[in-house]
C-alpha positions, 0 to 999 in steps of 0.5 A, a space after each residue: 674928297 680925295 680918292 687914290 685909285 690903284 689896280 693890278 697890284 698882282 701881289 707886289 706889295 712893295 710896289 703898292 708901298 712905293 705908291 703910298 709913300 709918295 702920295 699925301 693922305 687920301 680920304 678913300 683908297 680904292 683897289 680895283 682888282 687883281 690884288 694878287 697874281 693868283 696868290 693866296 688869301 694871306 697875301 691879299 690880306 697883307 696888301 689890304 692891311 697895308 692899304 688900311 695903314 694909309 687910309 682910314 677908308 679902303 674900298 676894293 673889288 677882286 680881279 680876274 687873277 684873284 679868287 672867291 677865297 680872296 673875295 672873302 678876305 675883302 668881306 672879312 676886312 670890311 672893304 668889299 664892294 662887289 655886287 653891293 653899294 655903300 654911301 660915303 659922304 654923299 657919294 654912292 659907291 657900286 662895285 663889280 669884281 672879276 671879268 665877264 670872259 676869259 680863260 677858265 681859271 679866271 675869276 669870272 662871271 657872265 655879262 648877265 650876272 654883271 647886268 643883274 648886280 648893277 640893276 640891284 642898285 637902288 633907283 634913287 641912288 643909281 640915278 643920282 649924280 653922286 655915284 662912283 662905279 669901281 669895276 675891275 673890267 672897264 666899260 666896253 669902248 672906254 679905256 679898254 683897248 688892248 695891244 691888239 687894238 680890240 675893245 675888251 671891256 664889258 658890254 653890261 658895264 657900258 650899258 649901265 654907264 650909258 643909262 645912269 651916267 655915274 660921275 666916275 668909273 674906276 677900273 683896271 684890267 687892261 694894263 695898256 689902256 692906262 689913262 682917262 676918258 670922258 663919256 657924256 658926263 662920266 669920267 673914266 679912269 683906268 688906273 693902270 698896273 700898280 706893279 708897274 708904278 702906275 695909278 690914278 687919283 680923283 678929287 670929288 665934291 658931292 652935295 646933292 645935285 652939285 657934283 664936281 670931279 677932277 681926275 689925274 693919271 700918275 706914272 712914277 718917273 724912271 728916276 724915282 723908281 731906281 731909288 726904291 
């Protein structure tokens, strides 16, 4: 399974198109939030439909710069992963939208809500190795360090990752933390801001207890950006 991972598009449909134009087909395209920059539902729908032209399967969560109305667009387009799970080709997917803190106009929830939603995932799936979490917010201490050298991720997400050891966490939100880390057997991918030509990809094989994940971080070179 080839997975293309983007986050923090912030309404720049042209930047997403540039990424999709340079990438070979993926089995699943993941959008880890901030589809818009406090934009409209119509803007979000246009971006999701562009994503669907690239991949037959799109999974998405909303970010802090999105809204409840944009979350509803994800539901209508049948790509929403927030507070739910889907099983695709032997892999169980879990998602969280928004952030657990921040300025009042953010699309946000409490850490308690995050923990509750994650706890609803069926035990038989949550403890299997073939599991991927898509969260706009990184786990605390993993791909979440800001310019101010503070850790800005979610404690609830980190607790769940430590307890259940998913194969992969795909996140965004902290633009400067674009990169990858490993925590135990879990790979963490912060996709980086797509509107700045940054994204990630993963290759996964899921067969019972045999799980293999490889990940890669991408940054479109300056020379290629000038051609777009």
